[in-house]
N, CA, C and O atoms as a printed pandas DataFrame, in Angstrom:
     atom_number atom_name residue_name chain_id  residue_number  x_coord  y_coord  z_coord
0              1         N          MET        A               1    0.849   -1.185    0.000
1              2        CA          MET        A               1    0.000    0.000    0.000
2              3         C          MET        A               1    0.888    1.239    0.000
3              4         O          MET        A               1    1.872    1.318    0.735
4              5         N          SER        A               2    0.530    2.179   -0.816
5              6        CA          SER        A               2    1.272    3.430   -0.900
6              7         C          SER        A               2    0.577    4.502   -0.056
7              8         O          SER        A               2   -0.648    4.619   -0.080
8              9         N          TRP        A               3    1.362    5.278    0.685
9             10        CA          TRP        A               3    0.808    6.371    1.456
10            11         C          TRP        A               3    1.800    7.515    1.446
11            12         O          TRP        A               3    2.991    7.321    1.204
12            13         N          SER        A               4    1.302    8.695    1.710
13            14        CA          SER        A               4    2.177    9.864    1.679
14            15         C          SER        A               4    2.446   10.362    3.092
15            16         O          SER        A               4    1.659   10.133    4.010
16            17         N          GLU        A               5    3.548   11.032    3.242
17            18        CA          GLU        A               5    3.915   11.634    4.526
18            19         C          GLU        A               5    4.618   12.948    4.244
19            20         O          GLU        A               5    5.501   13.022    3.389
20            21         N          ARG        A               6    4.218   13.981    4.968
21            22        CA          ARG        A               6    4.882   15.279    4.879
22            23         C          ARG        A               6    5.327   15.663    6.277
23            24         O          ARG        A               6    4.589   15.477    7.244
24            25         N          THR        A               7    6.522   16.193    6.380
25            26        CA          THR        A               7    7.084   16.553    7.685
26            27         C          THR        A               7    7.684   17.943    7.603
27            28         O          THR        A               7    8.312   18.308    6.610
28            29         N          VAL        A               8    7.480   18.714    8.667
29            30        CA          VAL        A               8    8.152   19.993    8.802
30            31         C          VAL        A               8    8.655   20.090   10.241
31            32         O          VAL        A               8    7.964   19.694   11.180
32            33         N          VAL        A               9    9.868   20.623   10.402
33            34        CA          VAL        A               9   10.454   20.810   11.729
34            35         C          VAL        A               9   10.811   22.272   11.885
35            36         O          VAL        A               9   11.483   22.858   11.036
36            37         N          ARG        A              10   10.357   22.848   12.968
37            38        CA          ARG        A              10   10.684   24.247   13.243
38            39         C          ARG        A              10   10.865   24.422   14.740
39            40         O          ARG        A              10    9.995   24.040   15.522
40            41         N          ASP        A              11   11.972   24.987   15.135
41            42        CA          ASP        A              11   12.295   25.212   16.548
42            43         C          ASP        A              11   12.139   23.935   17.374
43            44         O          ASP        A              11   11.697   23.982   18.523
44            45         N          GLY        A              12   12.502   22.806   16.787
45            46        CA          GLY        A              12   12.452   21.537   17.496
46            47         C          GLY        A              12   11.097   20.859   17.506
47            48         O          GLY        A              12   10.997   19.710   17.939
48            49         N          VAL        A              13   10.054   21.524   17.048
49            50        CA          VAL        A              13    8.718   20.927   16.990
50            51         C          VAL        A              13    8.559   20.275   15.616
51            52         O          VAL        A              13    8.760   20.912   14.582
52            53         N          ARG        A              14    8.198   19.004   15.630
53            54        CA          ARG        A              14    8.055   18.254   14.380
54            55         C          ARG        A              14    6.579   17.974   14.125
55            56         O          ARG        A              14    5.891   17.399   14.969
56            57         N          LEU        A              15    6.100   18.386   12.954
57            58        CA          LEU        A              15    4.742   18.098   12.515
58            59         C          LEU        A              15    4.823   17.074   11.404
59            60         O          LEU        A              15    5.558   17.259   10.434
60            61         N          VAL        A              16    4.075   16.001   11.539
61            62        CA          VAL        A              16    4.038   14.952   10.528
62            63         C          VAL        A              16    2.586   14.733   10.142
63            64         O          VAL        A              16    1.735   14.535   11.009
64            65         N          CYS        A              17    2.301   14.766    8.864
65            66        CA          CYS        A              17    0.952   14.533    8.375
66            67         C          CYS        A              17    0.999   13.352    7.411
67            68         O          CYS        A              17    1.738   13.365    6.426
68            69         N          ARG        A              18    0.206   12.345    7.708
69            70        CA          ARG        A              18    0.146   11.139    6.879
70            71         C          ARG        A              18   -1.271   10.965    6.363
71            72         O          ARG        A              18   -2.200   11.619    6.839
72            73         N          ASP        A              19   -1.431   10.082    5.389
73            74        CA          ASP        A              19   -2.771    9.800    4.863
74            75         C          ASP        A              19   -3.725    9.351    5.971
75            76         O          ASP        A              19   -4.911    9.680    5.940
76            77         N          TRP        A              20   -3.217    8.611    6.936
77            78        CA          TRP        A              20   -4.068    8.004    7.955
78            79         C          TRP        A              20   -4.082    8.770    9.280
79            80         O          TRP        A              20   -4.765    8.353   10.215
80            81         N          GLY        A              21   -3.356    9.864    9.379
81            82        CA          GLY        A              21   -3.356   10.631   10.621
82            83         C          GLY        A              21   -2.188   11.588   10.670
83            84         O          GLY        A              21   -1.477   11.767    9.681
84            85         N          ALA        A              22   -1.992   12.198   11.814
85            86        CA          ALA        A              22   -0.910   13.161   11.977
86            87         C          ALA        A              22   -0.305   13.007   13.364
87            88         O          ALA        A              22   -0.897   12.398   14.254
88            89         N          ALA        A              23    0.881   13.570   13.529
89            90        CA          ALA        A              23    1.540   13.540   14.827
90            91         C          ALA        A              23    2.272   14.853   15.042
91            92         O          ALA        A              23    2.784   15.458   14.101
92            93         N          VAL        A              24    2.312   15.280   16.290
93            94        CA          VAL        A              24    3.072   16.449   16.693
94            95         C          VAL        A              24    4.063   15.969   17.740
95            96         O          VAL        A              24    3.671   15.363   18.737
96            97         N          SER        A              25    5.336   16.235   17.520
97            98        CA          SER        A              25    6.378   15.833   18.445
98            99         C          SER        A              25    7.002   17.085   19.049
99           100         O          SER        A              25    7.516   17.937   18.324
100          101         N          LEU        A              26    6.960   17.198   20.355
101          102        CA          LEU        A              26    7.514   18.364   21.045
102          103         C          LEU        A              26    8.877   18.021   21.617
103          104         O          LEU        A              26    9.065   16.935   22.164
104          105         N          PRO        A              27    9.838   18.944   21.496
105          106        CA          PRO        A              27   11.193   18.652   21.969
106          107         C          PRO        A              27   11.235   18.462   23.479
107          108         O          PRO        A              27   10.533   19.135   24.234
108          109         N          GLY        A              28   12.085   17.516   23.897
109          110        CA          GLY        A              28   12.311   17.307   25.316
110          111         C          GLY        A              28   11.247   16.514   26.045
111          112         O          GLY        A              28   11.410   16.222   27.230
112          113         N          THR        A              29   10.155   16.152   25.372
113          114        CA          THR        A              29    9.087   15.417   26.053
114          115         C          THR        A              29    9.196   13.915   25.834
115          116         O          THR        A              29    8.771   13.131   26.683
116          117         N          GLY        A              30    9.761   13.510   24.701
117          118        CA          GLY        A              30    9.832   12.098   24.377
118          119         C          GLY        A              30    8.491   11.509   23.979
119          120         O          GLY        A              30    8.356   10.289   23.882
120          121         N          HIS        A              31    7.493   12.359   23.748
121          122        CA          HIS        A              31    6.159   11.882   23.406
122          123         C          HIS        A              31    5.671   12.544   22.122
123          124         O          HIS        A              31    6.017   13.686   21.817
124          125         N          ASP        A              32    4.869   11.804   21.389
125          126        CA          ASP        A              32    4.186   12.342   20.218
126          127         C          ASP        A              32    2.698   12.417   20.513
127          128         O          ASP        A              32    2.145   11.538   21.173
128          129         N          LEU        A              33    2.065   13.446   20.033
129          130        CA          LEU        A              33    0.613   13.564   20.093
130          131         C          LEU        A              33    0.085   13.057   18.762
131          132         O          LEU        A              33    0.303   13.689   17.729
132          133         N          HIS        A              34   -0.606   11.926   18.774
133          134        CA          HIS        A              34   -1.128   11.328   17.548
134          135         C          HIS        A              34   -2.573   11.762   17.349
135          136         O          HIS        A              34   -3.374   11.748   18.283
136          137         N          LEU        A              35   -2.888   12.142   16.137
137          138        CA          LEU        A              35   -4.209   12.671   15.805
138          139         C          LEU        A              35   -4.862   11.799   14.748
139          140         O          LEU        A              35   -4.217   11.393   13.781
140          141         N          GLU        A              36   -6.132   11.516   14.931
141          142        CA          GLU        A              36   -6.870   10.747   13.942
142          143         C          GLU        A              36   -7.095   11.590   12.695
143          144         O          GLU        A              36   -7.157   12.818   12.766
144          145         N          ARG        A              37   -7.215   10.927   11.561
145          146        CA          ARG        A              37   -7.386   11.618   10.288
146          147         C          ARG        A              37   -8.609   12.524   10.279
147          148         O          ARG        A              37   -8.563   13.601    9.685
148          149         N          ALA        A              38   -9.674   12.130   10.905
149          150        CA          ALA        A              38  -10.916   12.900   10.847
150          151         C          ALA        A              38  -10.920   14.102   11.793
151          152         O          ALA        A              38  -11.842   14.917   11.743
152          153         N          GLY        A              39   -9.917   14.226   12.646
153          154        CA          GLY        A              39   -9.910   15.274   13.648
154          155         C          GLY        A              39   -9.594   16.654   13.092
155          156         O          GLY        A              39   -8.968   16.792   12.041
156          157         N          ALA        A              40  -10.037   17.663   13.814
157          158        CA          ALA        A              40   -9.831   19.047   13.401
158          159         C          ALA        A              40   -8.344   19.421   13.400
159          160         O          ALA        A              40   -7.903   20.169   12.527
160          161         N          LEU        A              41   -7.571   18.917   14.357
161          162        CA          LEU        A              41   -6.145   19.245   14.385
162          163         C          LEU        A              41   -5.413   18.626   13.203
163          164         O          LEU        A              41   -4.477   19.222   12.670
164          165         N          HIS        A              42   -5.835   17.431   12.788
165          166        CA          HIS        A              42   -5.236   16.827   11.592
166          167         C          HIS        A              42   -5.488   17.722   10.386
167          168         O          HIS        A              42   -4.581   17.955    9.586
168          169         N          ALA        A              43   -6.711   18.223   10.250
169          170        CA          ALA        A              43   -7.048   19.108    9.132
170          171         C          ALA        A              43   -6.219   20.391    9.186
171          172         O          ALA        A              43   -5.771   20.889    8.153
172          173         N          LEU        A              44   -6.017   20.922   10.392
173          174        CA          LEU        A              44   -5.226   22.135   10.555
174          175         C          LEU        A              44   -3.773   21.899   10.135
175          176         O          LEU        A              44   -3.199   22.702    9.399
176          177         N          ILE        A              45   -3.182   20.802   10.601
177          178        CA          ILE        A              45   -1.792   20.498   10.252
178          179         C          ILE        A              45   -1.667   20.242    8.756
179          180         O          ILE        A              45   -0.727   20.715    8.117
180          181         N          SER        A              46   -2.617   19.492    8.196
181          182        CA          SER        A              46   -2.584   19.212    6.765
182          183         C          SER        A              46   -2.661   20.504    5.957
183          184         O          SER        A              46   -1.919   20.670    4.989
184          185         N          GLY        A              47   -3.546   21.419    6.341
185          186        CA          GLY        A              47   -3.666   22.702    5.663
186          187         C          GLY        A              47   -2.405   23.538    5.798
187          188         O          GLY        A              47   -1.991   24.199    4.847
188          189         N          PHE        A              48   -1.797   23.510    6.970
189          190        CA          PHE        A              48   -0.558   24.236    7.210
190          191         C          PHE        A              48    0.547   23.725    6.291
191          192         O          PHE        A              48    1.255   24.517    5.669
192          193         N          LEU        A              49    0.696   22.402    6.203
193          194        CA          LEU        A              49    1.724   21.833    5.343
194          195         C          LEU        A              49    1.416   22.072    3.870
195          196         O          LEU        A              49    2.334   22.280    3.077
196          197         N          ASP        A              50    0.138   22.046    3.489
197          198        CA          ASP        A              50   -0.241   22.379    2.111
198          199         C          ASP        A              50    0.176   23.804    1.775
199          200         O          ASP        A              50    0.668   24.061    0.676
200          201         N          GLY        A              51   -0.015   24.737    2.711
201          202        CA          GLY        A              51    0.384   26.126    2.502
202          203         C          GLY        A              51    1.879   26.265    2.316
203          204         O          GLY        A              51    2.332   27.035    1.469
204          205         N          ILE        A              52    2.651   25.529    3.098
205          206        CA          ILE        A              52    4.108   25.550    2.948
206          207         C          ILE        A              52    4.484   25.018    1.578
207          208         O          ILE        A              52    5.342   25.591    0.905
208          209         N          ASP        A              53    3.849   23.922    1.154
209          210        CA          ASP        A              53    4.129   23.349   -0.173
210          211         C          ASP        A              53    3.829   24.359   -1.267
211          212         O          ASP        A              53    4.632   24.530   -2.185
212          213         N          ARG        A              54    2.688   25.031   -1.187
213          214        CA          ARG        A              54    2.300   26.000   -2.225
214          215         C          ARG        A              54    3.264   27.175   -2.263
215          216         O          ARG        A              54    3.656   27.605   -3.348
216          217         N          ARG        A              55    3.655   27.705   -1.114
217          218        CA          ARG        A              55    4.594   28.829   -1.091
218          219         C          ARG        A              55    5.931   28.423   -1.689
219          220         O          ARG        A              55    6.555   29.211   -2.400
220          221         N          GLY        A              56    6.377   27.210   -1.413
221          222        CA          GLY        A              56    7.641   26.728   -1.970
222          223         C          GLY        A              56    7.588   26.631   -3.480
223          224         O          GLY        A              56    8.555   26.986   -4.154
224          225         N          ARG        A              57    6.483   26.159   -4.023
225          226        CA          ARG        A              57    6.356   26.038   -5.477
226          227         C          ARG        A              57    6.207   27.412   -6.123
227          228         O          ARG        A              57    6.721   27.631   -7.219
228          229         N          GLN        A              58    5.508   28.349   -5.458
229          230        CA          GLN        A              58    5.308   29.676   -6.027
230          231         C          GLN        A              58    6.603   30.475   -6.018
231          232         O          GLN        A              58    6.872   31.234   -6.949
232          233         N          ALA        A              59    7.405   30.308   -4.974
233          234        CA          ALA        A              59    8.630   31.093   -4.844
234          235         C          ALA        A              59    9.617   30.757   -5.947
235          236         O          ALA        A              59   10.172   31.651   -6.585
236          237         N          GLY        A              60    9.833   29.481   -6.169
237          238        CA          GLY        A              60   10.778   29.067   -7.206
238          239         C          GLY        A              60   12.190   29.510   -6.882
239          240         O          GLY        A              60   12.401   30.265   -5.933
240          241         N          PRO        A              61   13.144   29.057   -7.646
241          242        CA          PRO        A              61   14.541   29.358   -7.349
242          243         C          PRO        A              61   14.959   30.790   -7.675
243          244         O          PRO        A              61   15.978   31.258   -7.168
244          245         N          ALA        A              62   14.191   31.497   -8.512
245          246        CA          ALA        A              62   14.627   32.819   -8.957
246          247         C          ALA        A              62   13.930   33.961   -8.233
247          248         O          ALA        A              62   14.074   35.113   -8.643
248          249         N          GLU        A              63   13.191   33.687   -7.188
249          250        CA          GLU        A              63   12.465   34.748   -6.507
250          251         C          GLU        A              63   13.430   35.792   -5.946
251          252         O          GLU        A              63   14.441   35.453   -5.331
252          253         N          GLY        A              64   13.105   37.050   -6.164
253          254        CA          GLY        A              64   13.906   38.132   -5.628
254          255         C          GLY        A              64   15.160   38.449   -6.434
255          256         O          GLY        A              64   16.006   39.229   -5.996
256          257         N          THR        A              65   15.271   37.854   -7.589
257          258        CA          THR        A              65   16.475   38.116   -8.388
258          259         C          THR        A              65   16.199   39.065   -9.544
259          260         O          THR        A              65   17.085   39.305  -10.364
260          261         N          GLY        A              66   14.996   39.605   -9.627
261          262        CA          GLY        A              66   14.729   40.438  -10.783
262          263         C          GLY        A              66   14.001   41.617  -10.369
263          264         O          GLY        A              66   13.672   42.463  -11.201
């Protein structure tokens, strides 16, 4: 079975969004908060990562050079 996973790490906080759910890992705790796919926080994380993906594609390698 094929599934997708997107991860972003910022200031030690790791957000992972998968087809079947999401996880938030906080530094120094040793614990992950696992979220079901249907949950509101999963939708929020998925939307956040989608926004990062879109900004990366829109920026392109030549942004700010002209």
